[in-house]
C-alpha positions, -999 to 999 in steps of 0.1 A, spaced: 5 -695 -46 15 -671 -74 23 -699 -99 -9 -717 -91 -29 -685 -96 -14 -683 -131 -25 -719 -136 -61 -709 -126 -60 -682 -153 -44 -704 -180 -69 -732 -175 -99 -709 -172 -106 -723 -137 -114 -690 -121 -151 -699 -120 -144 -733 -105 -161 -723 -73 -189 -705 -90 -195 -669 -79 -190 -677 -42 -162 -664 -20 -148 -674 5 -170 -704 2 -166 -727 -28 -199 -734 -46 -216 -724 -14 -197 -750 7 -167 -750 30 -155 -783 16 -170 -785 -19 -179 -817 -37 -153 -821 -65 -172 -824 -97 -148 -808 -122 -111 -801 -126 -118 -764 -125 -131 -768 -90 -100 -787 -79 -77 -761 -94 -96 -730 -80 -102 -746 -45 -65 -756 -43 -55 -720 -51 -77 -707 -23 -62 -732 2 -27 -721 -8 -37 -684 -3 -51 -693 31 -18 -710 41 2 -680 28 -20 -656 48 -14 -676 80 23 -677 73 25 -639 69 5 -633 100 30 -655 119 59 -636 103 43 -603 115 39 -616 150 74 -630 151 89 -597 139 70 -578 166 83 -602 192 119 -601 181 125 -565 170 119 -531 187 94 -505 175 105 -486 144 129 -514 134 130 -519 96 123 -556 99 92 -550 119 80 -523 94 84 -545 64 67 -574 81 37 -551 87 37 -541 51 38 -578 42 7 -583 63 -11 -554 46 -3 -566 11 -13 -603 18 -47 -590 30 -52 -568 0 -41 -597 -22 -70 -618 -7 -94 -589 -13 -83 -584 -49 -86 -622 -55 -121 -621 -41 -131 -592 -63 -120 -611 -94 -145 -638 -85 -173 -616 -72 -171 -593 -102 -170 -622 -127 -136 -613 -140 -127 -649 -145 -130 -677 -171 -139 -664 -205 -145 -627 -194 -126 -604 -218 -138 -571 -204 -117 -540 -197 -127 -544 -161 -108 -577 -160 -77 -560 -173 -78 -534 -146 -85 -561 -119 -57 -583 -132 -32 -554 -133 -41 -543 -98 -37 -579 -86 -3 -583 -102 10 -549 -88 -2 -559 -53 16 -593 -57 48 -575 -66 44 -552 -36 39 -583 -14 70 -600 -28 90 -568 -23 79 -565 13 87 -601 22 121 -598 5 129 -566 24 117 -582 57 144 -608 52 169 -583 40 163 -559 69 166 -587 95 203 -591 86 224 -575 114 242 -551 91 209 -538 76 188 -534 107 189 -496 109 189 -489 71 159 -470 59 145 -486 28 112 -468 24 124 -445 -3 145 -460 -31 170 -442 -52 170 -454 -88 133 -463 -92 134 -465 -130 144 -502 -132 117 -511 -106 90 -492 -125 102 -507 -157 98 -543 -144 63 -535 -130 53 -522 -165 67 -553 -182 49 -576 -157 16 -559 -162 19 -560 -200 29 -597 -196 -2 -605 -176 -24 -588 -202 -6 -607 -229 -11 -640 -211 -48 -633 -207 -51 -626 -244 -32 -658 -253 -55 -678 -230 -88 -663 -244 -77 -660 -280 -50 -686 -287 -33 -685 -321 -28 -719 -338 3 -707 -357 29 -680 -352 19 -664 -386 -18 -663 -375 -8 -647 -342 12 -620 -360 -17 -613 -384 -42 -610 -355 -18 -586 -335 -21 -560 -362 -57 -566 -374 -80 -536 -368 -110 -559 -361 -92 -580 -335 -101 -579 -298 -82 -553 -279 -65 -580 -258 -50 -594 -290 -38 -560 -303 -22 -553 -269 0 -584 -272 27 -567 -293 34 -542 -265 49 -568 -240 79 -580 -261 88 -544 -269 87 -533 -233 105 -565 -222 134 -558 -246 137 -522 -235 136 -531 -198 162 -558 -204 185 -533 -219 180 -509 -190 186 -536 -164 217 -550 -183 232 -515 -183 224 -508 -147 235 -542 -133 264 -545 -156 278 -511 -145 275 -522 -108 291 -556 -116 321 -538 -131 324 -513 -102 330 -541 -77 318 -520 -47 308 -549 -25 306 -586 -28 269 -586 -23 263 -561 -50 285 -580 -74 266 -613 -68 232 -596 -70 241 -578 -103 254 -611 -117 222 -629 -108 201 -601 -124 221 -603 -156 216 -641 -157 179 -639 -150 173 -612 -175 191 -632 -202 171 -663 -193 138 -643 -195 146 -631 -230 153 -666 -241 122 -681 -225 100 -652 -237 111 -658 -273 104 -695 -268 69 -686 -256 63 -666 -288 77 -693 -311 60 -722 -293 26 -704 -289 30 -701 -251 27 -737 -237 15 -738 -201 47 -751 -186 67 -724 -203 42 -697 -192 47 -708 -156 85 -709 -159 84 -674 -175 64 -661 -145 88 -678 -120 117 -661 -136 99 -628 -136 93 -631 -98 130 -640 -95 140 -609 -114 118 -587 -93 129 -601 -59 166 -598 -69 161 -563 -82 144 -552 -50 173 -566 -29 199 -552 -53 183 -517 -50 182 -519 -12 218 -531 -11 229 -504 -35 213 -477 -13 230 -493 17 264 -491 0 258 -455 -10 248 -446 25 280 -462 40 300 -443 14 283 -409 21 287 -411 60 325 -413 60 327 -385 34 305 -363 56 327 -371 86 358 -360 68 342 -327 58 332 -320 94 368 -327 106 
């Protein structure tokens, strides 16, 4: 659903169903007259299937786990964020923040949509994590070490804005793109493009330092594996991001870049939860020794 949403933006198909929502061109099953309609209607179908799946997850968690259980709580948050995801998607259509719209309102809508998507992914990941027997009673609502999480959100938002600028104002050559980035007369979306690679490099260094230190510490096997995955994904993101710049962001590479970004986010959420779990298990025995 997330990747197809990026396809909708990249192909300018957001208005494929007109200004109607939830209907498509005023119909439940629209007549397919253009590729944009196919792409947008397919995205809506995927969103509907995802909504049904999360509702089923919520019902399943309520049936299997007692009240106040972490699995049940994160399943509830997953339901909240899939509903707000649908509302934010609808607002993009109803407010006209689609196709060739280059307004600041679209930037705000796009950013809110992406942040909500990340919150949904985190809730789903933590639902799965909390359902593991060893994690059932671990509180994960407050996270120690929020800086890497916030850094990734900032990078993702700037990436979404950059992708929108690349879609609406494509550069035919790398040199042209660099000139436009620093031109005072260029559209604000073009001038914002330079921010994303700078934030990405800074966040990559922060994650490499954080995960690398945990990898060397060897506290638990899970943390070691998760830190290794983070390091591999971050390195891959830097390579793919550089390729996007050099090759003028081809569609397939844009989608792969987004897929890796989602992978970094999910792994980082699980890494943070597991790190807090390891710290809690270390603190409890130390407290017990002090009491004795």
